[in-house]
GUVEX-464362 format. One record per residue (C-alpha): x, y, z; residue number from 0. Coordinates in pm, 1 decimal, padded with zeros to 6 digits. Each point is the difference from the previous one (the first is absolute). Layout:
! residues N
NODE     east    north       up kolmi
NODE        X        Y        Z   NUM
...
END
This chain:
! residues 259
NODE     east    north       up kolmi
NODE -06837.8 -00110.3 -01466.9     0
NODE  00224.8  00301.5  00036.3     1
NODE  00360.1 -00050.6 -00108.7     2
NODE  00122.2  00239.7  00269.7     3
NODE -00133.6  00027.0  00356.5     4
NODE  00015.6  00316.2  00207.2     5
NODE -00030.6 -00022.4  00379.5     6
NODE  00013.7  00340.1  00171.1     7
NODE  00114.7  00002.2  00361.4     8
NODE  00074.4  00274.9  00251.9     9
NODE  00281.5  00194.4 -00164.0    10
NODE  00093.4 -00253.6 -00266.4    11
NODE -00143.5 -00232.1 -00267.5    12
NODE  00068.0 -00356.1 -00110.7    13
NODE -00001.2 -00045.2 -00379.1    14
NODE -00016.1 -00365.4 -00108.7    15
NODE  00057.5 -00135.6 -00351.4    16
NODE -00281.6 -00250.6 -00042.4    17
NODE  00059.2 -00241.8 -00286.8    18
NODE  00132.5 -00291.0  00204.8    19
NODE -00084.7 -00256.0 -00268.6    20
NODE  00242.9  00183.1 -00236.0    21
NODE  00265.7  00080.7  00261.4    22
NODE -00134.6  00358.2 -00004.0    23
NODE  00133.0  00051.0 -00352.7    24
NODE -00040.1  00355.1 -00127.8    25
NODE -00294.5 -00026.8 -00236.5    26
NODE -00140.3  00312.3 -00161.8    27
NODE -00288.4  00004.5  00249.5    28
NODE  00227.8 -00044.4  00300.9    29
NODE  00234.7  00274.8 -00116.8    30
NODE -00286.6  00243.1 -00055.8    31
NODE -00159.3 -00082.6  00336.3    32
NODE  00330.8  00029.3  00185.4    33
NODE  00067.7  00346.2 -00145.4    34
NODE -00352.2  00108.5  00098.8    35
NODE  00039.5 -00133.7  00352.9    36
NODE  00339.9  00165.5  00043.8    37
NODE -00143.5  00327.9 -00124.7    38
NODE -00283.5 -00036.5  00254.2    39
NODE  00254.3 -00040.3  00277.3    40
NODE  00193.9  00303.5 -00123.4    41
NODE -00318.1  00211.4  00001.3    42
NODE -00099.9 -00118.7  00349.2    43
NODE  00186.8  00203.1  00262.9    44
NODE -00092.9 -00256.4  00267.0    45
NODE  00217.9 -00264.3 -00171.8    46
NODE  00352.9  00073.1  00113.7    47
NODE  00153.5 -00336.3 -00089.4    48
NODE -00082.4 -00274.3 -00250.7    49
NODE  00071.7 -00368.6  00057.3    50
NODE  00025.8 -00173.6 -00338.2    51
NODE -00032.7 -00379.6 -00004.0    52
NODE -00139.0 -00290.5 -00200.7    53
NODE -00274.8 -00255.9  00057.5    54
NODE  00104.1 -00364.7 -00013.5    55
NODE  00344.4 -00150.0 -00044.1    56
NODE  00150.7  00279.5 -00212.2    57
NODE  00054.8  00371.8  00040.3    58
NODE -00002.0  00055.3 -00374.5    59
NODE  00123.7 -00204.6 -00295.9    60
NODE  00045.4  00305.7 -00221.1    61
NODE -00187.3  00071.3 -00322.2    62
NODE -00259.5 -00246.2 -00120.4    63
NODE  00208.5 -00138.5 -00286.1    64
NODE -00293.2 -00174.8 -00169.3    65
NODE -00183.7  00328.0 -00018.0    66
NODE  00312.4  00195.6 -00095.2    67
NODE  00085.1 -00240.9 -00278.7    68
NODE -00344.4  00008.1 -00156.8    69
NODE  00042.5  00341.2 -00166.5    70
NODE  00250.3  00156.9 -00238.5    71
NODE  00336.3  00148.5  00105.3    72
NODE -00130.2  00357.9 -00000.3    73
NODE -00281.0 -00090.7  00239.1    74
NODE  00241.2 -00194.6  00220.8    75
NODE  00230.7  00302.9  00020.5    76
NODE -00290.0  00217.0  00109.4    77
NODE -00099.7 -00252.0  00267.2    78
NODE  00335.7 -00006.6  00179.5    79
NODE  00000.5  00374.3  00072.1    80
NODE  00058.6  00071.5  00365.4    81
NODE -00338.3  00133.2  00109.6    82
NODE  00012.5 -00210.1  00317.6    83
NODE  00347.3  00124.3  00093.6    84
NODE -00112.3  00358.4 -00054.7    85
NODE -00310.6 -00051.6  00214.6    86
NODE  00219.5 -00143.8  00275.3    87
NODE  00242.8  00291.2 -00026.9    88
NODE -00291.5  00245.4  00022.3    89
NODE -00109.8 -00138.2  00339.3    90
NODE  00165.9  00237.6  00248.1    91
NODE  00034.4 -00234.1  00296.6    92
NODE  00191.5 -00322.8  00046.1    93
NODE -00098.3 -00314.7 -00187.6    94
NODE  00078.6 -00319.8  00190.2    95
NODE  00036.4 -00301.3 -00226.5    96
NODE -00116.6 -00311.9  00184.2    97
NODE  00148.5 -00260.2 -00232.6    98
NODE -00197.5 -00318.1  00064.1    99
NODE  00143.4 -00219.3 -00276.1   100
NODE  00156.3  00019.9 -00344.9   101
NODE  00079.6  00353.9 -00126.7   102
NODE  00100.7 -00057.6 -00360.2   103
NODE  00108.3  00251.6 -00266.6   104
NODE -00278.4  00264.9  00002.5   105
NODE -00089.1 -00116.4  00349.4   106
NODE  00364.4  00045.4  00100.5   107
NODE -00009.2  00350.3 -00146.7   108
NODE -00311.9  00079.6  00206.3   109
NODE  00178.9 -00125.0  00309.8   110
NODE  00293.6  00230.7 -00079.7   111
NODE -00240.2  00293.4 -00030.7   112
NODE -00098.4 -00048.7  00366.2   113
NODE  00178.8  00197.9  00271.9   114
NODE  00037.7 -00290.6  00244.5   115
NODE -00010.4 -00374.0 -00063.4   116
NODE -00106.2 -00270.6  00242.8   117
NODE  00020.7 -00354.2 -00135.4   118
NODE -00162.4 -00321.2  00113.0   119
NODE  00220.9 -00308.1  00022.5   120
NODE -00150.6 -00124.2 -00326.2   121
NODE  00078.3  00318.4 -00195.2   122
NODE  00212.5 -00030.1 -00313.6   123
NODE  00135.7  00272.9 -00229.8   124
NODE  00088.1 -00054.2 -00364.6   125
NODE  00066.6  00214.2 -00306.6   126
NODE -00087.8 -00189.7 -00317.7   127
NODE  00007.8  00295.9 -00243.1   128
NODE  00297.6 -00152.3 -00185.3   129
NODE -00178.0 -00334.3 -00035.3   130
NODE -00321.7  00161.1 -00124.1   131
NODE  00194.9  00220.5 -00241.4   132
NODE -00091.8  00350.7  00113.3   133
NODE  00186.3  00266.9  00198.2   134
NODE -00135.6  00134.1  00330.1   135
NODE -00164.3  00341.1 -00001.2   136
NODE -00118.2  00053.3  00356.8   137
NODE  00337.8  00068.5  00152.3   138
NODE  00131.2 -00349.8  00079.1   139
NODE  00329.1  00041.0 -00187.1   140
NODE  00069.9  00324.3  00186.7   141
NODE -00136.0 -00069.0  00347.4   142
NODE  00121.3 -00355.4  00054.2   143
NODE  00376.7  00074.6 -00040.8   144
NODE -00033.6  00294.4  00238.6   145
NODE -00162.1 -00224.4  00260.5   146
NODE  00210.2 -00313.8 -00012.8   147
NODE  00307.5  00086.2 -00207.5   148
NODE  00085.9 -00022.4 -00366.4   149
NODE  00124.7 -00359.5 -00026.7   150
NODE -00284.0 -00146.8  00206.9   151
NODE -00258.6  00187.4 -00208.2   152
NODE  00162.4 -00129.0 -00321.2   153
NODE -00009.6 -00355.7  00132.6   154
NODE -00372.5  00023.9  00072.6   155
NODE -00084.3  00164.1 -00331.9   156
NODE  00228.4 -00197.8 -00231.5   157
NODE -00083.5 -00346.5  00141.0   158
NODE -00369.1  00043.9  00077.5   159
NODE  00054.6 -00227.0  00301.4   160
NODE -00208.0  00080.2  00309.0   161
NODE  00144.1  00098.0  00336.4   162
NODE -00177.7 -00094.3  00320.4   163
NODE -00106.3  00229.8  00279.8   164
NODE  00302.9 -00062.9  00223.0   165
NODE  00249.2  00078.4 -00275.6   166
NODE -00209.1  00306.0 -00094.8   167
NODE  00038.1  00128.6  00354.6   168
NODE  00371.2 -00085.3  00011.4   169
NODE  00048.5  00197.8 -00320.7   170
NODE -00193.4  00300.6  00133.2   171
NODE -00306.3 -00036.8 -00219.5   172
NODE -00254.3 -00051.5  00279.8   173
NODE -00017.8  00136.6  00355.1   174
NODE -00149.1 -00301.3  00177.5   175
NODE -00081.3 -00365.4 -00059.2   176
NODE -00289.2 -00135.5  00209.9   177
NODE -00204.0 -00323.8  00015.7   178
NODE -00273.4 -00014.8 -00262.3   179
NODE -00279.7  00039.0  00255.5   180
NODE  00156.1  00310.5  00153.0   181
NODE  00056.7  00202.0 -00318.0   182
NODE -00307.0  00224.3 -00004.3   183
NODE  00002.1  00044.7  00380.3   184
NODE  00362.4  00116.1 -00019.8   185
NODE -00082.9  00242.5 -00282.0   186
NODE -00299.9  00135.4  00194.0   187
NODE  00211.2  00058.3  00312.6   188
NODE  00247.6  00195.6 -00213.1   189
NODE -00280.1  00201.7 -00162.3   190
NODE -00144.1  00079.3  00344.5   191
NODE  00343.2  00117.7  00117.7   192
NODE  00023.3  00227.8 -00302.3   193
NODE -00351.2  00133.8  00069.5   194
NODE  00109.1  00100.4  00351.3   195
NODE  00248.1  00255.3 -00139.7   196
NODE -00075.5  00372.0 -00028.2   197
NODE -00275.0  00042.5 -00261.9   198
NODE  00133.7  00110.8 -00336.0   199
NODE  00367.8 -00042.5  00086.4   200
NODE  00058.8 -00349.5 -00138.6   201
NODE -00081.4  00097.5 -00361.7   202
NODE  00244.6  00290.6  00033.1   203
NODE  00262.6 -00235.1  00144.0   204
NODE -00055.6 -00249.3 -00282.4   205
NODE  00049.4  00275.6 -00254.9   206
NODE  00310.0  00118.4  00182.4   207
NODE  00157.3 -00345.7 -00014.0   208
NODE -00101.8 -00082.8 -00358.1   209
NODE  00102.1  00329.8 -00155.2   210
NODE  00320.9  00025.7  00201.2   211
NODE  00100.1 -00355.2 -00095.4   212
NODE  00012.0  00098.9 -00364.3   213
NODE  00249.3  00280.8  00073.9   214
NODE  00372.1 -00005.9  00070.4   215
NODE  00062.8  00004.0  00375.0   216
NODE  00175.4  00337.9 -00017.4   217
NODE -00316.9  00143.6 -00154.4   218
NODE -00246.8 -00192.8  00214.0   219
NODE  00142.2  00106.2  00339.2   220
NODE -00059.3  00378.9 -00038.8   221
NODE -00329.5 -00074.3 -00176.2   222
NODE -00117.0 -00196.5  00303.8   223
NODE  00117.1  00276.8  00234.3   224
NODE -00206.1  00260.1 -00185.2   225
NODE -00312.7 -00210.1  00037.0   226
NODE  00071.5 -00067.0  00366.4   227
NODE  00015.1  00373.6  00066.8   228
NODE -00335.5  00049.7 -00172.0   229
NODE -00151.1 -00286.5  00198.4   230
NODE  00132.3  00136.4  00329.4   231
NODE -00146.6  00340.7 -00071.4   232
NODE -00341.0 -00156.3 -00059.6   233
NODE  00004.8 -00191.4  00328.9   234
NODE -00074.5  00203.3  00313.9   235
NODE  00231.7 -00067.6  00297.0   236
NODE -00281.4 -00121.0  00224.8   237
NODE -00113.4 -00247.2 -00266.0   238
NODE  00350.7 -00141.0 -00028.2   239
NODE  00022.0 -00045.0  00377.8   240
NODE -00336.9 -00174.6  00012.0   241
NODE  00105.5 -00233.7 -00276.5   242
NODE  00333.6 -00067.2  00173.5   243
NODE -00183.2 -00103.2  00315.5   244
NODE -00219.0 -00241.0 -00199.5   245
NODE  00311.0 -00156.9 -00154.4   246
NODE  00155.1 -00044.6  00345.7   247
NODE -00319.7 -00150.9  00139.0   248
NODE -00019.8 -00244.8 -00288.5   249
NODE  00364.3 -00096.3  00050.1   250
NODE -00066.7 -00074.4  00367.9   251
NODE -00304.5 -00210.6 -00088.7   252
NODE  00196.0 -00203.3 -00255.2   253
NODE  00287.0 -00051.2  00248.2   254
NODE -00240.6 -00117.0  00269.8   255
NODE -00166.4 -00241.9 -00239.9   256
NODE  00338.6 -00163.8 -00065.3   257
NODE  00061.9 -00069.6  00367.4   258
END
């Protein structure tokens, strides 16, 4: 049985961690398969968005500690290198994390590597690095404070106590909380909306946001303007008008559907 499932759809793919009996813990085989699958998605131009989720009651329980503890310290150090995070970063389009259950430690770090998070009502987030006795290396200590604030991030990381989906949304960690049975459908709807955008523009937009976020605002503003000028030069006027009309038509359809 494959430890990672890949389901290609029209414009996006669903990637599912598939070790439900072990809470999708990151075994060596699962890590290797996940990197391969993510690389496949990166190489496939028809996959504009990835939905990352888990099979069973957990999203991911982090590293398989039994497996990790079976070798010497040098081997353990080699195993916690961030090959998964790098493979996620290499994917040019958005990654939607559909968090179906517990996202613990390494699983939490994978969630933070996603661009957008949707959580089911049963989702839980916990950082147990301090309890296990190892420091994070996939960006958790840097990303989490930027998302939810310094003191909240310290509370999560120093106590190891989980936070539920509602608190995660209140603190700005996740975008939406939905009933368990609606999680994947919600993620698919979002992926389909992303697929309806101008081909090739979303990866550029993602890069614009991510790279600009790492700059000081005074530097990021003129940097964005320069790229906007280049983008405008590449878009013919008639193409812009046609796209504007499509946006207006979609807005009317959405307004009518609400009536």
